[in-house]
C-alpha positions as CSV (number, residue, x, y, z in Angstrom):
1,M,60.4,40.8,-4.4
2,S,58.3,39.5,-7.7
3,N,54.8,38.4,-7.3
4,Q,55.5,36.8,-11.1
5,L,54.0,32.8,-11.0
6,Y,56.2,30.8,-13.3
7,I,53.6,28.7,-12.9
8,N,51.5,31.0,-15.2
9,E,53.9,31.5,-17.7
10,I,54.2,27.9,-18.5
11,Q,50.4,27.2,-18.0
12,T,50.0,25.1,-20.5
13,L,52.7,23.0,-19.8
14,F,51.9,22.8,-16.1
15,D,48.1,21.9,-16.7
16,D,49.5,19.1,-19.3
17,V,51.8,17.7,-16.8
18,Q,49.4,17.8,-13.7
19,K,46.1,15.9,-15.4
20,S,48.6,13.4,-16.8
21,E,49.7,12.8,-13.5
22,I,53.2,11.6,-14.9
23,F,54.7,12.3,-10.7
24,E,52.9,10.9,-7.9
25,D,52.8,14.0,-5.9
26,Q,51.6,17.1,-7.6
27,K,53.6,19.1,-5.4
28,M,56.8,17.9,-7.9
29,M,56.1,20.4,-10.6
30,T,55.2,23.3,-8.2
31,D,58.4,22.8,-6.6
32,A,60.4,22.6,-9.8
33,V,63.3,25.1,-11.3
34,P,63.2,25.3,-14.8
35,L,66.8,25.3,-16.3
36,F,66.1,27.6,-19.2
37,P,64.5,30.7,-19.9
38,I,60.4,30.3,-19.9
39,T,59.8,31.3,-23.1
40,E,62.3,29.1,-24.6
41,I,60.8,25.9,-22.5
42,N,57.3,27.0,-23.7
43,K,58.6,26.9,-27.3
44,K,60.4,23.6,-27.2
45,Y,57.0,22.4,-25.5
46,E,54.9,23.0,-28.5
47,E,57.0,21.8,-31.0
48,A,58.2,18.5,-29.2
49,K,54.6,17.4,-28.4
50,K,53.9,17.1,-31.7
51,T,56.8,14.8,-32.7
52,E,55.9,10.9,-32.6
53,G,57.0,9.1,-29.4
54,F,57.0,12.5,-27.4
55,M,57.1,11.7,-23.9
56,L,55.8,14.4,-21.3
57,K,57.9,12.7,-18.4
58,D,61.4,12.8,-20.3
59,F,60.8,16.3,-21.5
60,V,60.1,17.5,-18.0
61,I,62.7,15.7,-16.3
62,T,64.9,17.4,-18.9
63,H,64.1,21.2,-18.6
64,F,63.6,21.3,-14.9
65,D,65.2,20.7,-12.0
66,F,64.1,18.6,-9.2
67,L,66.6,18.4,-6.6
68,G,65.0,18.8,-3.2
69,A,61.8,18.3,-4.0
70,K,62.1,15.6,-1.3
71,I,64.3,15.8,2.0
72,L,66.2,12.4,2.3
73,V,67.1,12.6,6.1
74,Q,70.5,10.6,7.0
75,R,69.6,8.2,9.9
76,D,71.4,6.7,12.7
77,H,68.7,4.2,14.4
78,H,70.9,3.8,17.5
79,L,70.6,7.8,18.8
80,P,68.4,8.6,21.4
81,I,65.5,10.3,19.8
82,E,66.7,13.8,21.5
83,E,70.4,13.5,20.4
84,H,68.5,12.7,16.6
85,I,66.7,15.8,16.6
86,E,69.5,18.1,17.4
87,K,70.7,16.4,14.1
88,L,67.7,16.8,12.5
89,W,67.7,20.8,13.1
90,D,71.0,21.2,11.2
91,E,69.4,18.6,8.2
92,L,66.5,20.8,7.9
93,T,68.2,23.9,7.5
94,R,67.6,25.5,4.3
95,T,68.6,29.0,2.7
96,A,67.3,30.9,-0.1
97,Y,69.1,34.2,-0.7
98,E,68.0,34.1,-4.1
99,E,64.3,33.4,-6.0
100,K,64.1,29.9,-7.8
101,G,61.2,28.9,-9.7
102,T,58.4,29.6,-7.1
103,L,60.7,29.6,-4.0
104,L,60.7,32.9,-2.4
105,K,64.2,34.2,-1.4
106,L,64.5,35.3,2.4
107,P,67.4,36.8,4.2
108,K,68.3,34.3,6.5
109,P,68.4,30.6,6.7
110,Y,65.5,28.4,8.1
111,I,64.1,25.2,9.0
112,V,61.8,23.5,6.9
113,P,59.1,20.9,8.1
114,G,60.6,17.7,6.1
115,G,59.4,15.3,3.6
116,R,58.0,17.2,0.8
117,F,57.8,20.5,2.5
118,N,61.0,22.2,1.8
119,E,59.9,25.6,2.3
120,F,59.6,28.2,5.2
121,F,56.1,27.6,6.8
122,Y,54.4,30.2,8.5
123,W,52.6,28.5,11.4
124,D,54.8,25.6,11.6
125,S,57.6,27.8,12.6
126,Y,56.2,28.7,15.7
127,F,56.4,25.1,17.0
128,I,59.7,24.7,15.5
129,M,61.0,27.5,17.6
130,L,59.6,26.1,20.8
131,G,62.0,23.2,20.5
132,L,64.9,25.3,18.9
133,Q,64.2,27.2,22.1
134,V,64.9,23.9,24.4
135,S,67.9,23.1,22.2
136,G,69.6,26.9,23.2
137,R,69.8,28.0,19.3
138,L,68.6,31.2,20.0
139,E,70.2,32.5,16.3
140,M,67.6,30.3,14.4
141,M,64.8,31.5,16.2
142,E,65.8,34.9,15.6
143,N,66.0,34.1,11.9
144,I,62.9,32.9,11.6
145,V,61.3,35.8,13.3
146,E,63.5,38.2,11.0
147,N,62.4,36.2,8.0
148,C,58.5,36.6,8.7
149,A,59.4,40.2,9.7
150,Y,60.7,40.5,6.1
151,L,57.7,38.7,4.4
152,I,54.9,41.3,5.9
153,Q,57.1,44.0,5.0
154,H,57.8,43.1,1.5
155,V,54.6,41.0,0.9
156,G,52.5,42.5,3.3
157,F,52.3,39.1,5.3
158,V,53.6,35.9,5.9
159,P,52.5,33.7,3.1
160,N,51.2,30.1,3.8
161,A,55.0,28.7,2.9
162,S,57.4,30.5,1.0
163,R,56.3,29.9,-2.8
164,T,54.9,32.0,-5.2
165,H,51.8,30.3,-5.7
166,F,51.0,31.0,-1.6
167,L,51.1,34.7,-2.1
168,S,47.3,34.5,-2.3
169,R,47.0,33.6,1.5
170,S,48.7,33.3,5.0
171,Q,48.2,30.8,7.8
172,P,47.5,31.1,11.4
173,P,49.1,34.6,12.9
174,Y,51.7,33.3,15.0
175,F,54.3,36.1,14.7
176,S,52.8,37.8,17.9
177,L,53.6,34.6,19.7
178,M,56.8,34.2,18.1
179,L,57.6,37.7,19.8
180,D,56.9,36.5,23.1
181,L,58.7,33.1,22.7
182,L,61.7,35.6,22.0
183,F,61.0,37.5,24.7
184,E,60.9,34.5,27.1
185,T,64.1,33.2,25.9
186,T,66.4,36.6,26.3
187,G,64.1,38.9,28.5
188,N,64.8,41.7,26.2
189,N,61.3,43.5,25.7
190,E,63.1,45.7,22.9
191,I,61.8,43.2,20.2
192,Y,58.6,44.5,20.7
193,I,59.4,47.9,19.8
194,Q,61.9,46.7,17.0
195,Y,59.2,44.7,15.2
196,Y,56.4,47.1,16.2
197,T,55.9,48.6,12.4
198,T,55.7,44.9,11.2
199,L,53.1,43.9,14.0
200,E,50.9,47.1,12.6
201,R,51.8,45.6,9.2
202,E,50.1,42.3,9.9
203,Y,47.4,43.2,11.4
204,A,46.4,45.8,8.5
205,F,46.3,42.7,6.2
206,W,43.8,40.8,8.4
207,M,41.7,43.8,9.0
208,N,41.8,45.2,5.3
209,G,38.3,46.0,4.1
210,E,36.6,46.7,7.4
211,E,36.0,50.2,7.0
212,G,32.6,50.6,5.6
213,L,31.4,47.2,5.7
214,E,28.0,46.8,6.2
215,N,26.4,44.7,9.0
216,G,25.8,41.0,7.7
217,S,28.9,40.9,5.3
218,C,32.0,40.2,4.8
219,I,34.9,41.1,2.5
220,K,38.1,39.4,2.6
221,R,39.2,38.4,6.1
222,V,36.8,40.6,7.9
223,V,32.9,39.5,8.7
224,K,30.6,41.8,10.3
225,T,27.9,40.4,12.1
226,K,24.4,41.3,11.8
227,D,24.8,42.9,15.1
228,G,27.5,45.2,14.0
229,D,30.5,43.5,15.5
230,I,33.7,42.8,14.0
231,L,35.1,39.1,13.6
232,N,37.8,37.4,11.0
233,R,37.6,34.2,8.7
234,Y,40.4,32.6,6.6
235,Y,40.3,33.6,3.0
236,D,42.4,33.2,0.1
237,A,42.5,36.0,-3.0
238,E,42.5,33.5,-5.5
239,N,39.3,31.2,-6.5
240,T,41.3,28.7,-9.0
241,P,42.7,25.5,-8.4
242,R,45.7,24.6,-6.0
243,P,48.8,24.4,-8.3
244,E,50.1,21.9,-5.7
245,S,47.1,19.8,-5.8
246,Y,45.8,20.6,-9.6
247,L,44.1,17.6,-10.7
248,I,42.6,17.1,-7.1
249,D,40.8,20.2,-6.7
250,I,39.5,19.7,-10.6
251,E,37.9,16.5,-10.0
252,D,36.2,17.8,-6.4
253,H,35.0,21.0,-8.4
254,E,33.1,18.4,-10.6
255,N,30.5,17.5,-7.8
256,A,30.5,20.5,-5.7
257,P,27.5,23.0,-6.1
258,E,29.4,26.2,-4.5
259,D,30.4,28.8,-6.9
260,E,33.9,29.4,-4.8
261,F,34.6,26.1,-4.2
262,Y,38.3,26.3,-5.0
263,R,38.1,29.6,-2.5
264,N,36.7,27.9,0.1
265,I,39.4,25.0,-0.4
266,R,42.2,27.5,-0.1
267,S,40.6,29.7,2.7
268,A,40.8,25.9,4.7
269,C,44.4,26.0,3.6
270,E,44.8,29.3,5.1
271,S,43.9,28.0,8.4
272,G,46.4,24.9,8.5
273,W,43.5,22.3,8.9
274,D,43.9,21.3,5.0
275,F,41.3,19.4,5.6
276,S,38.9,18.6,8.0
277,S,35.1,18.0,8.5
278,R,34.9,21.2,10.3
279,W,34.8,23.1,7.1
280,F,32.1,21.1,5.8
281,A,28.3,21.7,5.3
282,D,27.4,18.2,5.7
283,G,29.9,17.2,8.0
284,E,31.3,14.5,6.0
285,H,32.3,15.7,2.3
286,I,34.7,18.2,0.8
287,Q,32.5,19.2,-2.1
288,T,30.3,21.0,0.7
289,I,33.1,22.8,2.0
290,E,32.2,26.1,3.3
291,T,35.2,27.8,5.1
292,L,34.2,31.3,4.0
293,N,30.7,31.0,5.8
294,L,32.6,30.6,9.0
295,A,34.5,33.3,11.8
296,Q,36.8,30.9,13.3
297,V,37.3,30.6,17.4
298,D,41.3,30.2,16.8
299,L,41.8,33.1,14.1
300,N,39.9,35.3,16.7
301,C,42.2,34.2,19.7
302,L,45.2,34.7,17.6
303,L,43.8,38.2,16.4
304,W,43.2,39.3,20.1
305,H,46.4,38.2,21.2
306,L,48.2,40.5,18.2
307,E,46.0,43.5,19.3
308,T,47.2,42.9,22.8
309,T,50.8,42.4,21.6
310,L,50.3,46.3,19.8
311,A,49.0,47.8,22.8
312,T,52.0,46.5,24.9
313,S,54.4,47.5,22.0
314,S,52.7,51.0,22.0
315,A,52.7,51.2,25.9
316,L,56.8,50.5,25.7
317,Q,57.1,53.5,23.2
318,N,54.6,55.9,25.1
319,L,52.3,55.6,22.3
320,K,48.8,56.4,24.4
321,E,46.5,57.0,21.8
322,K,47.8,54.0,19.8
323,E,47.6,52.1,23.6
324,N,44.4,52.9,23.8
325,Y,43.1,52.2,20.3
326,F,44.4,48.8,20.4
327,T,43.6,48.1,24.0
328,E,40.1,48.8,23.1
329,R,40.2,46.7,20.2
330,A,41.2,43.4,22.2
331,A,38.9,44.0,25.0
332,K,35.9,44.1,22.5
333,R,37.2,41.2,20.9
334,R,37.8,39.4,24.0
335,Q,33.6,40.1,24.5
336,M,33.0,39.0,20.9
337,I,34.8,35.6,21.3
338,N,32.6,34.5,24.2
339,K,29.3,36.2,22.5
340,Y,29.9,34.2,19.3
341,F,32.1,31.3,20.1
342,W,31.1,30.3,23.5
343,D,28.5,27.3,23.4
344,E,26.7,27.4,26.9
345,K,24.7,24.1,26.1
346,A,27.7,22.3,25.0
347,K,30.3,23.6,27.4
348,T,33.0,24.4,24.6
349,Y,34.3,27.0,22.1
350,K,32.7,26.2,18.6
351,D,33.0,28.4,15.0
352,Y,30.3,30.9,14.0
353,H,28.4,30.6,10.8
354,T,27.8,33.8,9.4
355,K,25.0,33.2,7.2
356,K,22.9,31.2,9.5
357,N,23.8,33.6,12.7
358,T,24.4,30.4,14.6
359,K,27.5,28.4,16.2
360,T,29.0,25.0,13.8
361,P,28.3,21.6,14.9
362,S,31.8,20.6,14.5
363,E,33.5,19.8,17.8
364,H,37.4,20.5,17.0
365,I,40.4,21.1,19.4
366,A,40.6,24.5,18.3
367,A,38.5,25.5,21.3
368,L,41.6,24.9,23.2
369,Y,42.7,28.7,22.3
370,P,40.6,30.6,24.2
371,L,42.5,28.5,27.4
372,F,45.7,28.5,25.6
373,L,45.7,32.4,26.1
374,G,44.2,33.0,29.0
375,L,40.9,34.2,27.4
376,A,38.4,31.9,29.2
377,D,37.0,32.3,32.9
378,R,37.0,29.5,35.4
379,E,33.3,28.0,34.7
380,Q,34.4,28.2,30.6
381,A,38.0,26.4,31.1
382,E,36.4,23.6,33.2
383,G,33.7,23.2,30.3
384,V,36.3,22.2,27.7
385,A,38.7,20.5,29.8
386,G,35.8,18.0,30.6
387,I,35.4,17.7,26.8
388,I,39.0,17.5,26.1
389,A,39.2,14.4,28.6
390,E,36.3,12.8,27.7
391,K,36.0,13.0,23.8
392,F,39.5,14.3,22.3
393,L,42.4,12.5,24.7
394,Y,42.9,8.8,23.3
395,Q,45.9,6.5,24.0
396,G,48.1,8.6,21.8
397,G,47.3,11.8,22.4
398,L,44.8,14.7,21.5
399,V,42.5,14.2,18.0
400,T,41.6,17.3,16.1
401,T,38.0,16.4,16.0
402,T,35.4,13.6,17.0
403,K,34.5,12.9,13.7
404,K,36.2,10.0,11.4
405,S,36.0,11.4,7.7
406,G,39.2,10.3,6.4
407,Q,40.6,13.9,6.1
408,Q,43.8,14.3,7.7
409,W,43.0,16.8,10.3
410,D,39.9,14.8,11.4
411,L,39.9,11.6,14.0
412,P,41.9,9.6,14.5
413,N,45.0,11.9,13.6
414,A,47.2,13.5,16.7
415,W,49.0,16.7,15.6
416,A,52.0,18.4,16.7
417,P,50.6,21.8,17.7
418,Y,47.6,20.8,19.7
419,Q,49.8,18.5,22.0
420,W,51.4,21.5,22.8
421,L,48.5,23.7,23.0
422,G,46.5,20.9,25.0
423,F,49.2,20.8,27.6
424,K,49.7,24.7,27.9
425,S,45.9,25.2,28.2
426,M,45.3,23.0,30.8
427,K,48.7,24.1,33.1
428,N,47.3,27.5,32.7
429,Y,44.3,27.0,34.6
430,G,45.6,23.9,36.7
431,F,44.6,21.0,35.4
432,N,48.0,19.3,35.8
433,E,47.0,15.8,36.0
434,L,45.0,16.1,32.5
435,A,47.8,18.1,31.2
436,E,50.6,15.4,32.2
437,K,48.2,13.0,30.5
438,I,48.1,15.0,27.4
439,K,52.0,14.7,27.4
440,N,53.0,11.2,27.8
441,N,50.2,9.7,25.8
442,W,51.6,11.6,22.8
443,C,55.1,11.6,23.7
444,L,55.1,7.8,24.0
445,N,53.4,7.6,20.8
446,V,56.1,9.7,19.2
447,E,58.8,7.7,20.7
448,R,57.2,4.2,20.1
449,V,57.1,5.1,16.2
450,Y,60.5,6.4,16.4
451,N,61.8,3.3,18.1
452,N,60.2,1.0,15.4
453,T,60.9,3.5,12.2
454,G,63.8,5.7,13.2
455,K,61.6,8.2,12.1
456,L,59.8,11.3,13.5
457,M,56.1,12.1,11.7
458,E,54.0,14.9,10.6
459,K,51.0,13.5,12.4
460,Y,50.6,10.4,14.7
461,N,47.4,8.0,15.0
462,A,46.2,8.5,18.3
463,L,43.4,5.5,18.7
464,D,45.4,2.6,16.9
465,T,49.4,3.5,18.2
466,E,50.1,0.4,16.1
467,T,49.3,1.9,13.1
468,I,51.3,4.7,11.1
469,A,48.8,7.7,10.9
470,G,47.3,8.4,7.1
471,G,44.2,10.5,5.4
472,G,44.6,13.7,3.4
473,E,45.8,14.3,-0.1
474,Y,49.7,12.8,0.6
475,P,51.4,10.0,2.8
476,N,52.4,10.7,6.4
477,Q,55.6,12.8,6.0
478,D,59.2,12.0,8.0
479,G,60.9,14.5,9.3
480,F,59.4,16.4,11.1
481,G,59.4,20.2,12.5
482,W,56.7,21.1,14.6
483,T,56.9,17.2,16.0
484,N,60.5,17.9,16.9
485,G,59.8,21.1,18.5
486,V,56.9,19.9,20.4
487,Y,58.2,16.9,21.5
488,L,61.6,18.9,22.9
489,K,59.3,21.1,24.7
490,L,57.0,18.9,26.3
491,Q,59.9,17.0,27.6
492,Q,61.5,20.0,29.1
493,N,57.8,20.5,30.9
């Protein structure tokens, strides 16, 4: 697989297009497919831009293919929502058997989120799989796992999405949970053996650099605390503007004091939460973003699950030494999750600030992960459940934070992944009434919007259920993979 970014090859043209804002959405140019050899396009551009009456947009449209830049979903407004979702699975199915522009090739068909997102996304795909399981689409579930495995084996990790400009970061590591979902569906534990080397390779990616790391320091995705404990953080290998949000990043950077502003922005994208007050030093402004200074509770819980899965897989193969190694690592991480992320005073989980050696003030829904994965004790679960009921659950579902900042991963927005995590977390600890309320509040919101618009959205407004959700760098999207998946899964439970 080539890591060559064709964006780098047309840097002057790309820079001019993004800064001129000839397209409303900057993702248009990153997804464009060149119709001619890059050297030829560059040469023509250098000549053409000097001519009188030159129109940049006309030049770009002549030399690039924008087909498929936005998915237009065919609708029948009279279909019940479940039937509409069944149609959507087919309409959102894509193949990429060869590289085109920035699009990476993948061996199997896959489901894309929808709207402006016309490529394979990592953590979205887990929540899509929840719905595919309900729909009985086992082959597509297996395809998603195969595509993730292919990327891990060829790139070393699953990129944020299947585009060349995402080869510097991943997303929350859900591959081991995908295997659990396949096992739950088929009862075949051979999958843990089949993908053992893939699990190991993904783990090596997240732990890369831990050897020889000094206390109180960080490297890539690994943090070593002042006490010598190992935690993980989100990280991106690049410290440049994101191609898909090029001008936005350049403008935000103008008033940002942090030398690694771009890397902090990109690292927040690895979390999937782009963007939230969770990452801001002042809790308000993106210019104060400090993702790199934090070890995140969700990431460390997911890596505990990966370690546990590796231990299980080792045991199935009678690899005693490896079983012991990953069992010990998982046990140690469980202790660290309790030590660094549990806030006894607040009775919830928070992120850990590695520079200040303290928990961050942000109240956020990622506190659900220890309950979702069964890591919390009874008292901790009761604490989190109380806060979820008091501060996060609204008429239209669970919000992600308690702060209204204008960012899309803050109040008042409700996102599909956390409705499932919330429901499952409460069920795990017997808070059945709260689980049902989470399910019903969000599902009714989804149904109301669908009945009014014929659309399934990327996110929902949990406070004002008469309003479409907003915030962030682009309008609310329609499709929508993980909403479809979580809705079906919740309706089944």
